[in-house]
N, C-alpha and C positions, 0 to 999 in steps of 0.2 A: 504494500500500500504506500501511498505518498508520504513523504517526510518533509516537514517544514523546518527551515532554519530558524530556531527560536531567537536568534540575534537580530532578525530583521522585522521591524514593525512598521506600520503605516503612518502612525501619528507621532509627531515629536522627533522624527529622525530625518526629515527632509525628503523622504521617499513617499511617493503617492501610490497607495495601494487600494484597490477596489475588489470587493468580493461579491460575485454574482451567485445567486441561488435560484434555481429554476426547477419547477415541477415538470412533468411530461409536457413537451412543447411541440406544437405542430402549427402549420398555417401562419397566421399573422404574428402570434407570439414568438414563434421560432425565428421568423424573419426579423422582427424587432430586436430580439436579443442578439442576433448575429450582427446587426448594424451597430449596436452598442459595443460589442466585443472588438469589432474592427476599429471603431473610432477611438475608444479610450485606451486601447493597448498601445497607442502611439506615445502617450505621455504618462501612463500609469502601469504599475505591475498588477496584472490581472490574475485573480483566482476564481475558479468556477466550481460550484457544487451542483450536481444534477443526478437524476436516476441513471442507472447503467444503460438504459435503452436510449437515452439522449446521445446524439452524436452530431457535432458541428465541425465543418472544415476548419474553422478558426481555432479549434482545440489543438491542432498540429503546431500552431505558432506559439502556444502557451509555454512558458518555461517549465522545465521538469519539476514535478512536485506541485504543480499549480491546479491540477484537476482532482476533485474529490467525488468518488462515486457514493451517492447517498440514496438509500432506499427511502422513498417517501410514501409508500403504500402501506396498507394494513390498518385501516381505521382512520378516524379523523386526526387524533393526536394523543401521544406519540405511539402508545401501544407497542406493536412489534417492531417499530423503528427507533426504539429507545437508544440502541447502540449507535445508529447514525446521528441521532440528536446529540449524544454525548461527544461524538467525534467532531461535529460541527462546532459545538461550544468550545472544545479544546483548540480547534483550528482558529477560531475567531480571537480567542485570548492570545494565542501565540503570534498570529499575523498582525493583529490590531489594525485592521484596515481603516481608511477614512470613513467608509460606510459599507453596509451590507445592502445590496440592491436585489430585492426579491421579485420573482415573476411567477404568478400562479397562486391560486388560493390555498391549495394544499401546502405549497412551499411557504406561504405566509404563516399558516398555522404552526408550521414546523420552525420557521426562521425567526419570527418575532420574539418568542421566549428566549431563543438562543442569543439573539442580539442583546436582549435585556440582561441576561446573565453575564454576558461578556462585556457589557457596557460599550457596545458599538452602536452608533447611529444607524437606524434602519429606514429603508425606503422601499415601498411596495408599489409596483406598477400593476394596476387592475386592468386587465385586457378585455374582460367580458363579465357578464352577469352569471354567476354559478347557481347551483341549486339553493333553495331557500335556507336549508339547514347550514350550509357553509357561510352564508351571510351572517347568520346568528352567531356562529362560532368566531368569525373574524371580529365582530363587534365585542365579543366577550374577551378575546385576546387583547383588543385595544384598550380594555379597562384594567389590564394588569398594572400593578404599581410600577411607575416609571415608564410605562409604555407610551405616555404622551409624547415622548421624543420621536416616535415613529411618524413618518410622513407618507402620503399616498399620492401617486400619480394616477389619474383617471384619463383614459384615452378619448373621452368625450365629456361634454358638459352634462349630458343625460346620465352617464354613469357616475359622475361626481355627485350629482344630486341624489342618486340612490345611495351612495356611500354616506352622504350627510344624513339621509333619512334613516340609516341604520345605526346612527349614533356616533359617527366619527366627526369630530369638530371640523367645521369648514376651514379653519386656519391650518389644518393639517392636510388639506387636499389641494393639489395643483392639477390643472388640466393641461396636458401636453398631447396634442393629437399625433397619431401615427404619421410617419412621413415616408414618401417614396422618392427615388432618384429619377427625376423627369427624363434625364438624358437616356436612360435605358429604354424608354418607350417612344422617343421622338421619331424614330424611323417608322415604327408601326403607325403612329398617328399621322405623320406626313403622307405616307403612302395611302392611307385610308381617305384623307381629306382631298387628295389629288385626283381621285377617280369617282366615277358615277356610282352612287350607292345602289344597292341591290336591284337587279332587274330580273335575272334568271334564277338567282339563288340567294337565300337569306339564312344566315346561321345565328341561332339564338343559343346563348351559353349561360351556364351557371356553375358555381363552384362552392364547395363547403365540406364540412365533416359529415360523413355518412353515419348518422346516429341511428341507433336501434329504434328510436322514437319516430324515425322517418320524417324529420323536419323538412327534408327536401322533396317529399312526395308531392307537394302541391305544384312544384315545377313540372313533374311528370304529368299530373292531372291537367295542368294548363296546356301542356304540349298536346295532350289528347284532344282538347277543345280546339286548338289552333290548326292542327294538322289537316283536317278536311277543308278548312277555309283557305289555306295557303299551301298549295302543292309544292312550291319552291322552297318551303321552309324546312330546315334541318335543325337538330337539337343536340347539344353537347353538354355533358355534366362531368365536371372534374372534381376529384376528391379522393378520400380514403376513409376507412372506418368500417365497423362491424355491420352497418346497415346496407352495404352495397348489394348483397344478394336479394334483400327485400325490394330494393329499388329496381333491380334488373327484372325481378319477377313482375313488378307492377308495369314496367315498360312492355313486357310480353303480353300481359293481360289487356292492356289498352291498345294492342295491335300496332304499336309504333315501329316495331321491327327494324328495318334498315334505315329508318329516318332518325334514330336516336342512338347516340354513341356515348361511351364512358371513357374517361381518361384519368390518369393518376394526378395527384397534386404536385408532384415534383416536375420542375420544368414548365410550369404553367405560363410564365411570362411570355415566351415566344408564341404560345398558342393564342394569345389575345389578338394577334394579327389576323387570325382566321375567324374571329367572332365579330359579328356585326352589331348585335344587340345583347347586352349583358343583363341578366336578371338576378336580383338578390331578394328572394321571396319571403324570408322570415327573419326574425331578430336573432334566432338561435343558430348554432352550428358553425359559425365562422366569424372572424374579426372583420373590421372595416377595411383591413389592408387590401383585400381582394377588390373591393369597390374602388379604392383609390387607384390600384394598378390598372383595372379595366378602363377607368375614366381617362387616365393618363395616356393609354394606348389609343384613345379616340373612339371607344365603343359607346354607342348610345346606351343609356341605363334606365331600367325600370326597377325600382327598389321598394322595399317595405318602409312605410312611414313609422319608424320605430327606432329606439335607441339613439345612436349618434348619426344615423343616416341623414336626417334633415339638416345637420350641421355641415354636411358636404354638399347636398343636393337640395336646391330650392325647386319645389314642384313647378313644372312648366317653364323653368329658366335653365336648369342644368340637366333635367331628366324628368321622368314621371314617377310620382310616389303613389303607392296603393296601400290599403290596410294589410297588416301582416297576415300571411297564410290565407288570403282571400283569393281563391282560384278564379272566380269569375272576374274580379277586378284586375287581377294579374293578366289574364288572357285578353281582356278588353284593352288594357294599356299597351300590350305588345302589338295587338292588332292595329291600334291607332297609329303607332310609329311605322309598322310594316306598310301601311297604306299611304304614309306621307314621309318618304325618305328624306326630303329636303328639310322638314321640321326635325327629324331625327338627327340630321347632320348639324343643324344649328345648335340643338341642345348638347350634342356630344362635343362640339368645338368649345362651347362656353364652359362645360364642365372640365374639359381637359386643361383649359387655360387656368381655371380656378384652382384645380388640384396642384398644378405646377407651381403656382404662386403661394398658396396658403397651406399646403400639406406636403411640403418637400422635406427630404431627409435632413438637409443642413439646418433648417429651422428647428426641427425636432431635436437634433443633437445639440444645437447651441442652447436651447432652453433646458435640456437635461443637464448640460455642463454647468449652466448657471445655478441650477438647483443643487447639484453636487457641491459646488463651492459654498453655497449658503448653508447647507446642512452640515458640512464639514467645518464650518466656522472660519473659512478662509476669507480674506479680503478680496473684493472685486470692484472694478470701476463702476461708478454710477452709470446707469443706462446701458450696461453691457448686454442686457437681454430684456425682452418684454416681461412684464409681470404676468405670471401664469396662474396665480391663485384663483380659486373658484370665487366668482362674484357673489355678493350677498343675494340670498334667495335661491342659490343653486343654479343660476342662469349665467 
């Protein structure tokens, strides 16, 4: 197992050390953490604790002894993972990083008490809304003696309001939206806007985690409504998860056959070039990262009016919004844009420009760096970043 040099600590030595703790990561949370690892490894010594099933290309660049395999499964906290919890506490005491940055709710239930015991400032990025029981547990952990030092990043104002509603003080919550790198999508967007939009073929795509609760089944049901009306329409669903077999069965039952295809979540970015209209049908199953990426690539977007989606898309200006999991409304909105490709182009261009300016990676990283300095007690120049704290009233 890894060994840590006890003579090197992160505070009071001039060395800048960050410790990242992640639960099982996929989709947007995984992409977000990779961006942080790449950026802050330039001027910090990085440590990472994660379950053994997590694997990041960036791990290869970490110094020897910087990765800790930590089992986070086996009940809410800590139960069968007591050994890993003890190891994390020892590592934090020895390394003494500037702060512990936690990703994922199970990791937060695991990491917040460890940070408290090790007297290390803790920061939790909340990527999505978990089951009700985990919200209750997180609020309880937040009431531990001394836990007021913990701070939370919410990736949307809507999520920040939910955190505040669960008892976390607003002054401990900052809103930092996810960010994408616009340059990675410029060629796809430029090619799309330079040609005539769908005449003989129209591809409608969606992406997400294939949950056993079949959160994406409404996309399949909407496809079944649309298929007879638009012979040129094809459907793509990208993702991974235990619910794939059920979704494939539903596709067969609805007679979609050769008009509906599945793809994996890995390597999704290049595939946006082949999607004309992107659908985000429910609030569950995936982060906002995919919506940002599809928008940056120039796809027209139909999305659920829920969570942080309205913070990205204004209905009728950047895309069309529909009630979550409403099959009829979803099919109607897709049909509206399918029949009016010029309107779809205008909405897509407006959204692509908005995402490039307001939801880019560098803005997200600069705001995160500002918050790191603030929580670590470092001096920073006035006006070095925008204020990101949740406004009064959770808006």
